mmCIF file of the N, C-alpha and C atoms, coordinates in Angstrom:
data_MODEL
# 
_entry.id   MODEL 
# 
loop_
_atom_site.group_PDB 
_atom_site.id 
_atom_site.type_symbol 
_atom_site.label_atom_id 
_atom_site.label_alt_id 
_atom_site.label_comp_id 
_atom_site.label_asym_id 
_atom_site.label_entity_id 
_atom_site.label_seq_id 
_atom_site.pdbx_PDB_ins_code 
_atom_site.Cartn_x 
_atom_site.Cartn_y 
_atom_site.Cartn_z 
_atom_site.occupancy 
_atom_site.B_iso_or_equiv 
_atom_site.pdbx_formal_charge 
_atom_site.auth_seq_id 
_atom_site.auth_comp_id 
_atom_site.auth_asym_id 
_atom_site.auth_atom_id 
_atom_site.pdbx_PDB_model_num 
ATOM 1   N N  . MET A 1 1  ? -26.274 -43.875 49.603 1.00 0.00 ? 1  MET A N  1 
ATOM 2   C CA . MET A 1 1  ? -27.140 -42.962 48.874 1.00 0.00 ? 1  MET A CA 1 
ATOM 3   C C  . MET A 1 1  ? -27.183 -41.643 49.635 1.00 0.00 ? 1  MET A C  1 
ATOM 4   N N  . ASN A 1 2  ? -26.901 -40.541 48.947 1.00 0.00 ? 2  ASN A N  1 
ATOM 5   C CA . ASN A 1 2  ? -26.932 -39.258 49.622 1.00 0.00 ? 2  ASN A CA 1 
ATOM 6   C C  . ASN A 1 2  ? -28.328 -38.649 49.588 1.00 0.00 ? 2  ASN A C  1 
ATOM 7   N N  . THR A 1 3  ? -28.483 -37.514 50.233 1.00 0.00 ? 3  THR A N  1 
ATOM 8   C CA . THR A 1 3  ? -29.789 -36.865 50.354 1.00 0.00 ? 3  THR A CA 1 
ATOM 9   C C  . THR A 1 3  ? -30.343 -36.477 49.000 1.00 0.00 ? 3  THR A C  1 
ATOM 10  N N  . TYR A 1 4  ? -29.499 -35.980 48.104 1.00 0.00 ? 4  TYR A N  1 
ATOM 11  C CA . TYR A 1 4  ? -29.971 -35.567 46.784 1.00 0.00 ? 4  TYR A CA 1 
ATOM 12  C C  . TYR A 1 4  ? -30.546 -36.753 46.012 1.00 0.00 ? 4  TYR A C  1 
ATOM 13  N N  . GLN A 1 5  ? -29.872 -37.900 46.094 1.00 0.00 ? 5  GLN A N  1 
ATOM 14  C CA . GLN A 1 5  ? -30.359 -39.085 45.401 1.00 0.00 ? 5  GLN A CA 1 
ATOM 15  C C  . GLN A 1 5  ? -31.671 -39.570 45.996 1.00 0.00 ? 5  GLN A C  1 
ATOM 16  N N  . GLN A 1 6  ? -31.844 -39.394 47.290 1.00 0.00 ? 6  GLN A N  1 
ATOM 17  C CA . GLN A 1 6  ? -33.105 -39.807 47.915 1.00 0.00 ? 6  GLN A CA 1 
ATOM 18  C C  . GLN A 1 6  ? -34.245 -38.911 47.465 1.00 0.00 ? 6  GLN A C  1 
ATOM 19  N N  . LEU A 1 7  ? -33.993 -37.622 47.303 1.00 0.00 ? 7  LEU A N  1 
ATOM 20  C CA . LEU A 1 7  ? -35.044 -36.698 46.915 1.00 0.00 ? 7  LEU A CA 1 
ATOM 21  C C  . LEU A 1 7  ? -35.287 -36.696 45.406 1.00 0.00 ? 7  LEU A C  1 
ATOM 22  N N  . ASN A 1 8  ? -34.296 -37.057 44.613 1.00 0.00 ? 8  ASN A N  1 
ATOM 23  C CA . ASN A 1 8  ? -34.415 -37.019 43.168 1.00 0.00 ? 8  ASN A CA 1 
ATOM 24  C C  . ASN A 1 8  ? -34.114 -38.403 42.597 1.00 0.00 ? 8  ASN A C  1 
ATOM 25  N N  . PRO A 1 9  ? -35.115 -39.207 42.343 1.00 0.00 ? 9  PRO A N  1 
ATOM 26  C CA . PRO A 1 9  ? -34.876 -40.569 41.846 1.00 0.00 ? 9  PRO A CA 1 
ATOM 27  C C  . PRO A 1 9  ? -34.311 -40.591 40.421 1.00 0.00 ? 9  PRO A C  1 
ATOM 28  N N  . GLN A 1 10 ? -34.376 -39.504 39.690 1.00 0.00 ? 10 GLN A N  1 
ATOM 29  C CA . GLN A 1 10 ? -33.852 -39.484 38.322 1.00 0.00 ? 10 GLN A CA 1 
ATOM 30  C C  . GLN A 1 10 ? -32.339 -39.294 38.298 1.00 0.00 ? 10 GLN A C  1 
ATOM 31  N N  . CYS A 1 11 ? -31.734 -39.158 39.437 1.00 0.00 ? 11 CYS A N  1 
ATOM 32  C CA . CYS A 1 11 ? -30.306 -38.871 39.525 1.00 0.00 ? 11 CYS A CA 1 
ATOM 33  C C  . CYS A 1 11 ? -29.476 -39.937 38.813 1.00 0.00 ? 11 CYS A C  1 
ATOM 34  N N  . GLY A 1 12 ? -29.903 -41.190 38.852 1.00 0.00 ? 12 GLY A N  1 
ATOM 35  C CA . GLY A 1 12 ? -29.156 -42.266 38.225 1.00 0.00 ? 12 GLY A CA 1 
ATOM 36  C C  . GLY A 1 12 ? -29.112 -42.143 36.712 1.00 0.00 ? 12 GLY A C  1 
ATOM 37  N N  . ARG A 1 13 ? -30.040 -41.434 36.102 1.00 0.00 ? 13 ARG A N  1 
ATOM 38  C CA . ARG A 1 13 ? -30.081 -41.303 34.653 1.00 0.00 ? 13 ARG A CA 1 
ATOM 39  C C  . ARG A 1 13 ? -29.213 -40.140 34.147 1.00 0.00 ? 13 ARG A C  1 
ATOM 40  N N  . LEU A 1 14 ? -28.773 -39.278 35.000 1.00 0.00 ? 14 LEU A N  1 
ATOM 41  C CA . LEU A 1 14 ? -28.013 -38.116 34.563 1.00 0.00 ? 14 LEU A CA 1 
ATOM 42  C C  . LEU A 1 14 ? -26.665 -38.456 33.913 1.00 0.00 ? 14 LEU A C  1 
ATOM 43  N N  . PRO A 1 15 ? -25.883 -39.395 34.439 1.00 0.00 ? 15 PRO A N  1 
ATOM 44  C CA . PRO A 1 15 ? -24.594 -39.653 33.810 1.00 0.00 ? 15 PRO A CA 1 
ATOM 45  C C  . PRO A 1 15 ? -24.709 -40.095 32.350 1.00 0.00 ? 15 PRO A C  1 
ATOM 46  N N  . ALA A 1 16 ? -25.720 -40.911 32.014 1.00 0.00 ? 16 ALA A N  1 
ATOM 47  C CA . ALA A 1 16 ? -25.874 -41.354 30.633 1.00 0.00 ? 16 ALA A CA 1 
ATOM 48  C C  . ALA A 1 16 ? -26.180 -40.155 29.732 1.00 0.00 ? 16 ALA A C  1 
ATOM 49  N N  . ALA A 1 17 ? -27.062 -39.274 30.176 1.00 0.00 ? 17 ALA A N  1 
ATOM 50  C CA . ALA A 1 17 ? -27.390 -38.083 29.392 1.00 0.00 ? 17 ALA A CA 1 
ATOM 51  C C  . ALA A 1 17 ? -26.172 -37.179 29.295 1.00 0.00 ? 17 ALA A C  1 
ATOM 52  N N  . HIS A 1 18 ? -25.426 -37.085 30.361 1.00 0.00 ? 18 HIS A N  1 
ATOM 53  C CA . HIS A 1 18 ? -24.221 -36.250 30.370 1.00 0.00 ? 18 HIS A CA 1 
ATOM 54  C C  . HIS A 1 18 ? -23.185 -36.769 29.371 1.00 0.00 ? 18 HIS A C  1 
ATOM 55  N N  . ASN A 1 19 ? -23.025 -38.084 29.298 1.00 0.00 ? 19 ASN A N  1 
ATOM 56  C CA . ASN A 1 19 ? -22.071 -38.670 28.353 1.00 0.00 ? 19 ASN A CA 1 
ATOM 57  C C  . ASN A 1 19 ? -22.498 -38.397 26.917 1.00 0.00 ? 19 ASN A C  1 
ATOM 58  N N  . ARG A 1 20 ? -23.788 -38.477 26.632 1.00 0.00 ? 20 ARG A N  1 
ATOM 59  C CA . ARG A 1 20 ? -24.265 -38.192 25.273 1.00 0.00 ? 20 ARG A CA 1 
ATOM 60  C C  . ARG A 1 20 ? -23.980 -36.742 24.909 1.00 0.00 ? 20 ARG A C  1 
ATOM 61  N N  . LEU A 1 21 ? -24.168 -35.830 25.846 1.00 0.00 ? 21 LEU A N  1 
ATOM 62  C CA . LEU A 1 21 ? -23.881 -34.429 25.567 1.00 0.00 ? 21 LEU A CA 1 
ATOM 63  C C  . LEU A 1 21 ? -22.404 -34.215 25.295 1.00 0.00 ? 21 LEU A C  1 
ATOM 64  N N  . ASN A 1 22 ? -21.548 -34.872 26.057 1.00 0.00 ? 22 ASN A N  1 
ATOM 65  C CA . ASN A 1 22 ? -20.111 -34.729 25.849 1.00 0.00 ? 22 ASN A CA 1 
ATOM 66  C C  . ASN A 1 22 ? -19.692 -35.242 24.479 1.00 0.00 ? 22 ASN A C  1 
ATOM 67  N N  . GLU A 1 23 ? -20.314 -36.322 24.010 1.00 0.00 ? 23 GLU A N  1 
ATOM 68  C CA . GLU A 1 23 ? -19.982 -36.870 22.703 1.00 0.00 ? 23 GLU A CA 1 
ATOM 69  C C  . GLU A 1 23 ? -20.366 -35.901 21.593 1.00 0.00 ? 23 GLU A C  1 
ATOM 70  N N  . GLN A 1 24 ? -21.424 -35.119 21.797 1.00 0.00 ? 24 GLN A N  1 
ATOM 71  C CA . GLN A 1 24 ? -21.911 -34.219 20.770 1.00 0.00 ? 24 GLN A CA 1 
ATOM 72  C C  . GLN A 1 24 ? -21.176 -32.877 20.768 1.00 0.00 ? 24 GLN A C  1 
ATOM 73  N N  . GLN A 1 25 ? -20.293 -32.632 21.694 1.00 0.00 ? 25 GLN A N  1 
ATOM 74  C CA . GLN A 1 25 ? -19.611 -31.348 21.773 1.00 0.00 ? 25 GLN A CA 1 
ATOM 75  C C  . GLN A 1 25 ? -18.601 -31.161 20.657 1.00 0.00 ? 25 GLN A C  1 
ATOM 76  N N  . PHE A 1 26 ? -18.033 -32.215 20.141 1.00 0.00 ? 26 PHE A N  1 
ATOM 77  C CA . PHE A 1 26 ? -16.996 -32.108 19.131 1.00 0.00 ? 26 PHE A CA 1 
ATOM 78  C C  . PHE A 1 26 ? -17.583 -32.350 17.751 1.00 0.00 ? 26 PHE A C  1 
ATOM 79  N N  . PRO A 1 27 ? -17.329 -31.444 16.816 1.00 0.00 ? 27 PRO A N  1 
ATOM 80  C CA . PRO A 1 27 ? -17.846 -31.641 15.462 1.00 0.00 ? 27 PRO A CA 1 
ATOM 81  C C  . PRO A 1 27 ? -17.117 -32.789 14.774 1.00 0.00 ? 27 PRO A C  1 
ATOM 82  N N  . PRO A 1 28 ? -17.748 -33.409 13.792 1.00 0.00 ? 28 PRO A N  1 
ATOM 83  C CA . PRO A 1 28 ? -17.119 -34.559 13.142 1.00 0.00 ? 28 PRO A CA 1 
ATOM 84  C C  . PRO A 1 28 ? -15.861 -34.194 12.359 1.00 0.00 ? 28 PRO A C  1 
ATOM 85  N N  . ASN A 1 29 ? -15.762 -32.976 11.843 1.00 0.00 ? 29 ASN A N  1 
ATOM 86  C CA . ASN A 1 29 ? -14.596 -32.594 11.054 1.00 0.00 ? 29 ASN A CA 1 
ATOM 87  C C  . ASN A 1 29 ? -13.823 -31.502 11.792 1.00 0.00 ? 29 ASN A C  1 
ATOM 88  N N  . MET A 1 30 ? -12.747 -31.876 12.448 1.00 0.00 ? 30 MET A N  1 
ATOM 89  C CA . MET A 1 30 ? -11.963 -30.924 13.231 1.00 0.00 ? 30 MET A CA 1 
ATOM 90  C C  . MET A 1 30 ? -11.218 -29.938 12.340 1.00 0.00 ? 30 MET A C  1 
ATOM 91  N N  . ASN A 1 31 ? -10.982 -30.280 11.054 1.00 0.00 ? 31 ASN A N  1 
ATOM 92  C CA . ASN A 1 31 ? -10.307 -29.344 10.150 1.00 0.00 ? 31 ASN A CA 1 
ATOM 93  C C  . ASN A 1 31 ? -11.139 -28.085 9.953  1.00 0.00 ? 31 ASN A C  1 
ATOM 94  N N  . LEU A 1 32 ? -12.466 -28.220 9.955  1.00 0.00 ? 32 LEU A N  1 
ATOM 95  C CA . LEU A 1 32 ? -13.329 -27.045 9.847  1.00 0.00 ? 32 LEU A CA 1 
ATOM 96  C C  . LEU A 1 32 ? -13.165 -26.143 11.062 1.00 0.00 ? 32 LEU A C  1 
ATOM 97  N N  . VAL A 1 33 ? -13.018 -26.753 12.216 1.00 0.00 ? 33 VAL A N  1 
ATOM 98  C CA . VAL A 1 33 ? -12.845 -25.984 13.451 1.00 0.00 ? 33 VAL A CA 1 
ATOM 99  C C  . VAL A 1 33 ? -11.524 -25.227 13.418 1.00 0.00 ? 33 VAL A C  1 
ATOM 100 N N  . VAL A 1 34 ? -10.478 -25.902 13.019 1.00 0.00 ? 34 VAL A N  1 
ATOM 101 C CA . VAL A 1 34 ? -9.162  -25.274 12.960 1.00 0.00 ? 34 VAL A CA 1 
ATOM 102 C C  . VAL A 1 34 ? -9.182  -24.125 11.957 1.00 0.00 ? 34 VAL A C  1 
ATOM 103 N N  . GLY A 1 35 ? -9.783  -24.344 10.797 1.00 0.00 ? 35 GLY A N  1 
ATOM 104 C CA . GLY A 1 35 ? -9.884  -23.291 9.796  1.00 0.00 ? 35 GLY A CA 1 
ATOM 105 C C  . GLY A 1 35 ? -10.694 -22.113 10.292 1.00 0.00 ? 35 GLY A C  1 
ATOM 106 N N  . GLY A 1 36 ? -11.782 -22.390 10.986 1.00 0.00 ? 36 GLY A N  1 
ATOM 107 C CA . GLY A 1 36 ? -12.604 -21.316 11.553 1.00 0.00 ? 36 GLY A CA 1 
ATOM 108 C C  . GLY A 1 36 ? -11.851 -20.518 12.594 1.00 0.00 ? 36 GLY A C  1 
ATOM 109 N N  . PHE A 1 37 ? -11.077 -21.215 13.419 1.00 0.00 ? 37 PHE A N  1 
ATOM 110 C CA . PHE A 1 37 ? -10.279 -20.518 14.428 1.00 0.00 ? 37 PHE A CA 1 
ATOM 111 C C  . PHE A 1 37 ? -9.237  -19.635 13.759 1.00 0.00 ? 37 PHE A C  1 
ATOM 112 N N  . ASP A 1 38 ? -8.578  -20.139 12.724 1.00 0.00 ? 38 ASP A N  1 
ATOM 113 C CA . ASP A 1 38 ? -7.566  -19.337 12.020 1.00 0.00 ? 38 ASP A CA 1 
ATOM 114 C C  . ASP A 1 38 ? -8.180  -18.070 11.430 1.00 0.00 ? 38 ASP A C  1 
ATOM 115 N N  . ILE A 1 39 ? -9.354  -18.205 10.828 1.00 0.00 ? 39 ILE A N  1 
ATOM 116 C CA . ILE A 1 39 ? -10.037 -17.030 10.266 1.00 0.00 ? 39 ILE A CA 1 
ATOM 117 C C  . ILE A 1 39 ? -10.347 -16.032 11.372 1.00 0.00 ? 39 ILE A C  1 
ATOM 118 N N  . TRP A 1 40 ? -10.896 -16.526 12.485 1.00 0.00 ? 40 TRP A N  1 
ATOM 119 C CA . TRP A 1 40 ? -11.232 -15.639 13.605 1.00 0.00 ? 40 TRP A CA 1 
ATOM 120 C C  . TRP A 1 40 ? -9.973  -14.946 14.123 1.00 0.00 ? 40 TRP A C  1 
ATOM 121 N N  . TRP A 1 41 ? -8.878  -15.696 14.278 1.00 0.00 ? 41 TRP A N  1 
ATOM 122 C CA . TRP A 1 41 ? -7.650  -15.133 14.837 1.00 0.00 ? 41 TRP A CA 1 
ATOM 123 C C  . TRP A 1 41 ? -7.100  -14.033 13.932 1.00 0.00 ? 41 TRP A C  1 
ATOM 124 N N  . HIS A 1 42 ? -7.026  -14.294 12.634 1.00 0.00 ? 42 HIS A N  1 
ATOM 125 C CA . HIS A 1 42 ? -6.482  -13.293 11.712 1.00 0.00 ? 42 HIS A CA 1 
ATOM 126 C C  . HIS A 1 42 ? -7.371  -12.055 11.648 1.00 0.00 ? 42 HIS A C  1 
ATOM 127 N N  . LYS A 1 43 ? -8.677  -12.267 11.669 1.00 0.00 ? 43 LYS A N  1 
ATOM 128 C CA . LYS A 1 43 ? -9.602  -11.131 11.646 1.00 0.00 ? 43 LYS A CA 1 
ATOM 129 C C  . LYS A 1 43 ? -9.456  -10.300 12.916 1.00 0.00 ? 43 LYS A C  1 
ATOM 130 N N  . THR A 1 44 ? -9.403  -10.950 14.066 1.00 0.00 ? 44 THR A N  1 
ATOM 131 C CA . THR A 1 44 ? -9.261  -10.249 15.342 1.00 0.00 ? 44 THR A CA 1 
ATOM 132 C C  . THR A 1 44 ? -7.924  -9.513  15.407 1.00 0.00 ? 44 THR A C  1 
ATOM 133 N N  . PHE A 1 45 ? -6.863  -10.154 14.963 1.00 0.00 ? 45 PHE A N  1 
ATOM 134 C CA . PHE A 1 45 ? -5.544  -9.526  14.970 1.00 0.00 ? 45 PHE A CA 1 
ATOM 135 C C  . PHE A 1 45 ? -5.540  -8.291  14.077 1.00 0.00 ? 45 PHE A C  1 
ATOM 136 N N  . ALA A 1 46 ? -6.162  -8.396  12.897 1.00 0.00 ? 46 ALA A N  1 
ATOM 137 C CA . ALA A 1 46 ? -6.219  -7.255  11.979 1.00 0.00 ? 46 ALA A CA 1 
ATOM 138 C C  . ALA A 1 46 ? -7.019  -6.105  12.594 1.00 0.00 ? 46 ALA A C  1 
ATOM 139 N N  . GLN A 1 47 ? -8.130  -6.430  13.252 1.00 0.00 ? 47 GLN A N  1 
ATOM 140 C CA . GLN A 1 47 ? -8.941  -5.388  13.889 1.00 0.00 ? 47 GLN A CA 1 
ATOM 141 C C  . GLN A 1 47 ? -8.157  -4.700  15.001 1.00 0.00 ? 47 GLN A C  1 
ATOM 142 N N  . HIS A 1 48 ? -7.479  -5.457  15.815 1.00 0.00 ? 48 HIS A N  1 
ATOM 143 C CA . HIS A 1 48 ? -6.698  -4.873  16.908 1.00 0.00 ? 48 HIS A CA 1 
ATOM 144 C C  . HIS A 1 48 ? -5.556  -4.023  16.364 1.00 0.00 ? 48 HIS A C  1 
ATOM 145 N N  . THR A 1 49 ? -4.919  -4.475  15.298 1.00 0.00 ? 49 THR A N  1 
ATOM 146 C CA . THR A 1 49 ? -3.847  -3.702  14.683 1.00 0.00 ? 49 THR A CA 1 
ATOM 147 C C  . THR A 1 49 ? -4.376  -2.373  14.153 1.00 0.00 ? 49 THR A C  1 
ATOM 148 N N  . ALA A 1 50 ? -5.565  -2.399  13.541 1.00 0.00 ? 50 ALA A N  1 
ATOM 149 C CA . ALA A 1 50 ? -6.166  -1.168  13.020 1.00 0.00 ? 50 ALA A CA 1 
ATOM 150 C C  . ALA A 1 50 ? -6.499  -0.200  14.151 1.00 0.00 ? 50 ALA A C  1 
ATOM 151 N N  . VAL A 1 51 ? -7.020  -0.714  15.252 1.00 0.00 ? 51 VAL A N  1 
ATOM 152 C CA . VAL A 1 51 ? -7.350  0.144   16.392 1.00 0.00 ? 51 VAL A CA 1 
ATOM 153 C C  . VAL A 1 51 ? -6.085  0.781   16.962 1.00 0.00 ? 51 VAL A C  1 
ATOM 154 N N  . ILE A 1 52 ? -5.024  0.010   17.072 1.00 0.00 ? 52 ILE A N  1 
ATOM 155 C CA . ILE A 1 52 ? -3.765  0.544   17.600 1.00 0.00 ? 52 ILE A CA 1 
ATOM 156 C C  . ILE A 1 52 ? -3.203  1.616   16.659 1.00 0.00 ? 52 ILE A C  1 
ATOM 157 N N  . ALA A 1 53 ? -3.286  1.375   15.355 1.00 0.00 ? 53 ALA A N  1 
ATOM 158 C CA . ALA A 1 53 ? -2.799  2.372   14.396 1.00 0.00 ? 53 ALA A CA 1 
ATOM 159 C C  . ALA A 1 53 ? -3.610  3.663   14.498 1.00 0.00 ? 53 ALA A C  1 
ATOM 160 N N  . GLN A 1 54 ? -4.930  3.536   14.641 1.00 0.00 ? 54 GLN A N  1 
ATOM 161 C CA . GLN A 1 54 ? -5.772  4.725   14.788 1.00 0.00 ? 54 GLN A CA 1 
ATOM 162 C C  . GLN A 1 54 ? -5.456  5.468   16.081 1.00 0.00 ? 54 GLN A C  1 
ATOM 163 N N  . ALA A 1 55 ? -5.294  4.731   17.165 1.00 0.00 ? 55 ALA A N  1 
ATOM 164 C CA . ALA A 1 55 ? -4.972  5.368   18.443 1.00 0.00 ? 55 ALA A CA 1 
ATOM 165 C C  . ALA A 1 55 ? -3.621  6.065   18.371 1.00 0.00 ? 55 ALA A C  1 
ATOM 166 N N  . SER A 1 56 ? -2.674  5.449   17.699 1.00 0.00 ? 56 SER A N  1 
ATOM 167 C CA . SER A 1 56 ? -1.356  6.062   17.553 1.00 0.00 ? 56 SER A CA 1 
ATOM 168 C C  . SER A 1 56 ? -1.445  7.350   16.736 1.00 0.00 ? 56 SER A C  1 
ATOM 169 N N  . ALA A 1 57 ? -2.231  7.336   15.661 1.00 0.00 ? 57 ALA A N  1 
ATOM 170 C CA . ALA A 1 57 ? -2.398  8.533   14.842 1.00 0.00 ? 57 ALA A CA 1 
ATOM 171 C C  . ALA A 1 57 ? -3.075  9.645   15.631 1.00 0.00 ? 57 ALA A C  1 
ATOM 172 N N  . ILE A 1 58 ? -4.056  9.294   16.438 1.00 0.00 ? 58 ILE A N  1 
ATOM 173 C CA . ILE A 1 58 ? -4.746  10.293  17.268 1.00 0.00 ? 58 ILE A CA 1 
ATOM 174 C C  . ILE A 1 58 ? -3.781  10.886  18.284 1.00 0.00 ? 58 ILE A C  1 
ATOM 175 N N  . MET A 1 59 ? -2.963  10.048  18.907 1.00 0.00 ? 59 MET A N  1 
ATOM 176 C CA . MET A 1 59 ? -1.998  10.550  19.892 1.00 0.00 ? 59 MET A CA 1 
ATOM 177 C C  . MET A 1 59 ? -0.962  11.459  19.229 1.00 0.00 ? 59 MET A C  1 
ATOM 178 N N  . ARG A 1 60 ? -0.481  11.075  18.036 1.00 0.00 ? 60 ARG A N  1 
ATOM 179 C CA . ARG A 1 60 ? 0.472   11.939  17.329 1.00 0.00 ? 60 ARG A CA 1 
ATOM 180 C C  . ARG A 1 60 ? -0.169  13.280  16.987 1.00 0.00 ? 60 ARG A C  1 
ATOM 181 N N  . ALA A 1 61 ? -1.421  13.254  16.527 1.00 0.00 ? 61 ALA A N  1 
ATOM 182 C CA . ALA A 1 61 ? -2.117  14.499  16.192 1.00 0.00 ? 61 ALA A CA 1 
ATOM 183 C C  . ALA A 1 61 ? -2.332  15.340  17.447 1.00 0.00 ? 61 ALA A C  1 
ATOM 184 N N  . HIS A 1 62 ? -2.683  14.704  18.529 1.00 0.00 ? 62 HIS A N  1 
ATOM 185 C CA . HIS A 1 62 ? -2.909  15.422  19.789 1.00 0.00 ? 62 HIS A CA 1 
ATOM 186 C C  . HIS A 1 62 ? -1.611  16.067  20.275 1.00 0.00 ? 62 HIS A C  1 
ATOM 187 N N  . ARG A 1 63 ? -0.521  15.328  20.181 1.00 0.00 ? 63 ARG A N  1 
ATOM 188 C CA . ARG A 1 63 ? 0.771   15.893  20.590 1.00 0.00 ? 63 ARG A CA 1 
ATOM 189 C C  . ARG A 1 63 ? 1.139   17.089  19.717 1.00 0.00 ? 63 ARG A C  1 
ATOM 190 N N  . GLY A 1 64 ? 0.868   16.974  18.427 1.00 0.00 ? 64 GLY A N  1 
ATOM 191 C CA . GLY A 1 64 ? 1.177   18.073  17.521 1.00 0.00 ? 64 GLY A CA 1 
ATOM 192 C C  . GLY A 1 64 ? 0.345   19.302  17.812 1.00 0.00 ? 64 GLY A C  1 
ATOM 193 N N  . VAL A 1 65 ? -0.943  19.112  18.122 1.00 0.00 ? 65 VAL A N  1 
ATOM 194 C CA . VAL A 1 65 ? -1.824  20.236  18.426 1.00 0.00 ? 65 VAL A CA 1 
ATOM 195 C C  . VAL A 1 65 ? -1.470  20.835  19.773 1.00 0.00 ? 65 VAL A C  1 
ATOM 196 N N  . SER A 1 66 ? -1.260  20.000  20.779 1.00 0.00 ? 66 SER A N  1 
ATOM 197 C CA . SER A 1 66 ? -0.988  20.533  22.114 1.00 0.00 ? 66 SER A CA 1 
ATOM 198 C C  . SER A 1 66 ? 0.376   21.210  22.183 1.00 0.00 ? 66 SER A C  1 
ATOM 199 N N  . SER A 1 67 ? 1.371   20.700  21.469 1.00 0.00 ? 67 SER A N  1 
ATOM 200 C CA . SER A 1 67 ? 2.685   21.340  21.525 1.00 0.00 ? 67 SER A CA 1 
ATOM 201 C C  . SER A 1 67 ? 2.697   22.626  20.703 1.00 0.00 ? 67 SER A C  1 
ATOM 202 N N  . GLY A 1 68 ? 1.871   22.721  19.677 1.00 0.00 ? 68 GLY A N  1 
ATOM 203 C CA . GLY A 1 68 ? 1.819   23.932  18.877 1.00 0.00 ? 68 GLY A CA 1 
ATOM 204 C C  . GLY A 1 68 ? 1.027   25.041  19.532 1.00 0.00 ? 68 GLY A C  1 
ATOM 205 N N  . SER A 1 69 ? 0.078   24.691  20.380 1.00 0.00 ? 69 SER A N  1 
ATOM 206 C CA . SER A 1 69 ? -0.775  25.709  20.987 1.00 0.00 ? 69 SER A CA 1 
ATOM 207 C C  . SER A 1 69 ? -0.195  26.262  22.285 1.00 0.00 ? 69 SER A C  1 
ATOM 208 N N  . ASP A 1 70 ? 0.696   25.543  22.921 1.00 0.00 ? 70 ASP A N  1 
ATOM 209 C CA . ASP A 1 70 ? 1.263   25.986  24.190 1.00 0.00 ? 70 ASP A CA 1 
ATOM 210 C C  . ASP A 1 70 ? 2.767   26.113  24.040 1.00 0.00 ? 70 ASP A C  1 
ATOM 211 N N  . PRO A 1 71 ? 3.276   27.325  23.948 1.00 0.00 ? 71 PRO A N  1 
ATOM 212 C CA . PRO A 1 71 ? 4.725   27.483  23.722 1.00 0.00 ? 71 PRO A CA 1 
ATOM 213 C C  . PRO A 1 71 ? 5.576   27.040  24.905 1.00 0.00 ? 71 PRO A C  1 
ATOM 214 N N  . ARG A 1 72 ? 4.987   26.870  26.089 1.00 0.00 ? 72 ARG A N  1 
ATOM 215 C CA . ARG A 1 72 ? 5.770   26.451  27.262 1.00 0.00 ? 72 ARG A CA 1 
ATOM 216 C C  . ARG A 1 72 ? 6.092   24.976  27.219 1.00 0.00 ? 72 ARG A C  1 
ATOM 217 N N  . VAL A 1 73 ? 5.339   24.189  26.405 1.00 0.00 ? 73 VAL A N  1 
ATOM 218 C CA . VAL A 1 73 ? 5.568   22.741  26.349 1.00 0.00 ? 73 VAL A CA 1 
ATOM 219 C C  . VAL A 1 73 ? 6.740   22.476  25.421 1.00 0.00 ? 73 VAL A C  1 
ATOM 220 N N  . SER A 1 74 ? 7.703   21.738  25.886 1.00 0.00 ? 74 SER A N  1 
ATOM 221 C CA . SER A 1 74 ? 8.837   21.405  25.038 1.00 0.00 ? 74 SER A CA 1 
ATOM 222 C C  . SER A 1 74 ? 8.940   19.878  24.914 1.00 0.00 ? 74 SER A C  1 
ATOM 223 N N  . GLN A 1 75 ? 9.270   19.431  23.726 1.00 0.00 ? 75 GLN A N  1 
ATOM 224 C CA . GLN A 1 75 ? 9.448   17.996  23.513 1.00 0.00 ? 75 GLN A CA 1 
ATOM 225 C C  . GLN A 1 75 ? 10.919  17.669  23.685 1.00 0.00 ? 75 GLN A C  1 
ATOM 226 N N  . THR A 1 76 ? 11.185  16.641  24.460 1.00 0.00 ? 76 THR A N  1 
ATOM 227 C CA . THR A 1 76 ? 12.570  16.294  24.762 1.00 0.00 ? 76 THR A CA 1 
ATOM 228 C C  . THR A 1 76 ? 13.058  15.114  23.944 1.00 0.00 ? 76 THR A C  1 
ATOM 229 N N  . HIS A 1 77 ? 12.253  14.596  22.982 1.00 0.00 ? 77 HIS A N  1 
ATOM 230 C CA . HIS A 1 77 ? 12.746  13.468  22.222 1.00 0.00 ? 77 HIS A CA 1 
ATOM 231 C C  . HIS A 1 77 ? 13.303  13.873  20.924 1.00 0.00 ? 77 HIS A C  1 
# 
């Protein structure tokens, strides 16, 4: 018996409670979980794609403005 068990007599009851919690972690219908994950993934991917498209448009606009305002800047592509 270690020191923690000597100071806390309820220690022996923790594994049973822990097992009950582990059993309750998984929902009864895993197909709902998979479907929910797919929805989340597609939504997140679409949001990230939109942000990248907006950032790309802003960078193109910035390049167009900065190259037009400063005649010393030359584009090499």
